[in-house]
C-alpha positions as CSV (number, residue, x, y, z in Angstrom):
1,X,55.7,54.5,-88.9
2,X,53.4,52.3,-90.8
3,X,54.7,49.2,-92.5
4,X,52.3,47.8,-95.1
5,X,52.7,44.0,-95.2
6,X,50.1,43.2,-97.8
7,X,46.9,44.6,-99.1
8,X,44.9,43.7,-95.9
9,X,47.7,43.7,-93.2
10,X,49.4,46.8,-91.7
11,X,51.6,47.3,-88.7
12,X,51.4,50.7,-87.0
13,X,52.2,52.4,-83.8
14,X,50.2,51.3,-80.7
15,X,48.1,54.1,-79.3
16,X,46.4,54.4,-75.9
17,X,42.9,53.9,-77.4
18,X,44.1,50.5,-78.7
19,X,44.5,49.1,-75.2
20,X,40.9,48.1,-74.8
21,X,41.1,45.8,-77.8
22,X,44.6,44.5,-76.9
23,X,43.3,43.6,-73.4
24,X,40.5,41.5,-74.9
25,X,43.2,39.6,-76.9
26,X,45.4,39.3,-73.9
27,X,42.6,37.8,-71.8
28,X,41.7,35.2,-74.5
29,X,45.2,34.0,-75.2
30,X,47.0,34.3,-71.8
31,X,46.1,32.8,-68.4
32,X,48.0,35.7,-66.7
33,X,47.5,38.7,-69.0
34,X,49.2,42.0,-68.8
35,X,47.1,44.8,-67.3
36,X,46.0,47.9,-69.2
37,X,48.5,49.8,-67.1
38,X,51.4,47.6,-68.4
39,X,50.5,48.5,-72.0
40,X,50.0,52.2,-71.2
41,X,53.3,52.4,-69.3
42,X,55.1,50.7,-72.3
43,X,53.7,53.3,-74.7
44,X,54.5,56.2,-72.3
45,X,58.1,54.8,-71.7
46,X,58.9,55.0,-75.4
47,X,59.2,51.2,-75.9
48,X,58.6,50.1,-79.5
49,X,54.9,49.3,-79.3
50,X,53.1,48.1,-82.5
51,X,49.8,46.7,-83.5
52,X,49.0,44.5,-86.4
53,X,45.8,45.4,-88.2
54,X,44.2,42.9,-90.6
55,X,41.1,43.8,-92.6
56,X,40.5,46.9,-90.4
57,X,40.6,44.7,-87.2
58,X,43.4,45.0,-84.6
59,X,44.5,41.3,-84.7
60,X,47.9,41.4,-82.9
61,X,50.5,43.4,-81.1
62,X,54.1,43.4,-80.0
63,X,56.2,45.4,-77.6
64,X,60.0,45.6,-77.7
65,X,62.5,47.3,-75.5
66,X,65.7,48.6,-77.1
67,X,69.1,49.2,-75.6
68,X,72.2,50.3,-77.4
69,X,73.2,46.8,-78.6
70,X,70.2,44.5,-77.9
71,X,66.5,44.3,-78.1
72,X,64.1,42.5,-75.8
73,X,60.6,41.4,-77.1
74,X,58.5,41.9,-74.0
75,X,55.2,40.6,-75.3
76,X,53.7,39.5,-78.6
77,X,50.1,38.3,-79.2
78,X,47.7,37.4,-81.9
79,X,43.9,37.1,-81.5
80,X,43.0,33.4,-81.1
81,X,40.7,33.4,-84.1
82,X,43.5,34.7,-86.3
83,X,46.3,32.4,-85.2
84,X,47.9,30.0,-87.6
85,X,47.8,32.5,-90.5
86,X,51.4,33.8,-90.2
87,X,50.5,37.0,-88.3
88,X,52.7,36.2,-85.3
89,X,55.6,35.6,-87.6
90,X,54.8,38.8,-89.5
91,X,54.8,40.9,-86.3
92,X,58.0,39.2,-85.0
93,X,59.8,39.8,-88.3
94,X,58.8,43.4,-88.1
95,X,60.3,43.7,-84.6
96,X,63.5,42.0,-85.7
97,X,63.8,44.2,-88.7
98,X,63.3,47.3,-86.6
99,X,65.9,46.1,-84.0
100,X,68.4,45.6,-86.8
101,X,67.8,49.2,-88.1
102,X,68.5,50.5,-84.6
103,X,71.9,48.7,-84.4
104,X,70.9,45.8,-82.1
105,X,73.3,42.9,-82.3
106,X,70.8,40.4,-80.7
107,X,67.1,40.1,-80.0
108,X,66.1,38.3,-76.8
109,X,62.8,37.0,-75.6
110,X,61.3,34.7,-72.9
111,X,58.7,32.1,-73.6
112,X,56.9,29.8,-71.2
113,X,58.0,26.1,-71.2
114,X,54.4,25.2,-72.0
115,X,54.0,27.5,-75.0
116,X,55.2,25.0,-77.6
117,X,53.7,26.8,-80.5
118,X,55.4,30.1,-79.8
119,X,58.7,28.3,-79.1
120,X,58.5,26.5,-82.4
121,X,57.9,29.7,-84.2
122,X,60.9,31.4,-82.6
123,X,63.1,28.4,-83.4
124,X,62.0,28.5,-87.1
125,X,62.9,32.2,-87.2
126,X,66.4,31.4,-85.9
127,X,66.1,32.0,-82.1
128,X,68.1,29.6,-80.0
129,X,67.5,28.8,-76.3
130,X,70.4,30.1,-74.3
131,X,69.1,29.8,-70.7
132,X,66.2,28.9,-68.4
133,X,64.7,31.3,-65.9
134,X,63.4,29.1,-63.1
135,X,59.9,29.8,-61.8
136,X,59.7,33.0,-63.9
137,X,56.0,32.9,-64.9
138,X,53.0,32.5,-62.6
139,X,51.1,29.3,-63.4
140,X,47.8,27.7,-62.2
141,X,49.7,25.5,-59.8
142,X,52.7,27.6,-58.7
143,X,55.3,28.9,-61.1
144,X,56.6,27.9,-64.6
145,X,60.0,28.2,-66.1
146,X,60.8,30.5,-69.0
147,X,63.1,29.6,-71.9
148,X,65.4,32.5,-72.7
149,X,65.9,32.7,-76.4
150,X,68.3,34.8,-78.5
151,X,68.5,35.7,-82.2
152,X,72.0,37.1,-83.2
153,X,71.6,39.8,-85.8
């Protein structure tokens, strides 16, 4: 399913050949990136895997797992040279809208304590922190907490 978001921005299904470009983005924006296998497994498992293409360049991606009444955003990323242009918001809104059409009552996600930019975006979009996962993420000096955030639909 393609969702045109403007003349130069499109969101489409993630395909296995996209993984090479996605991994390049992962490695530039995350200290502990997902592996190619993580992305391939997500596609093969039937998770809602989408890429954002801007001006014919794969610029971002998002993966969401759906259950009967809730959705979990597992990962979302935008290439560093395209951040600050609303692409992350665009992808997240697409995931939220899809979750709503599938009958989800809430969307959940985890965000690193240190990822202030992402946390602010999620708050602006209506997510609220509901819990902390202690030592959830690997970090350069041990482990880092995750904020669990929820958006009621």
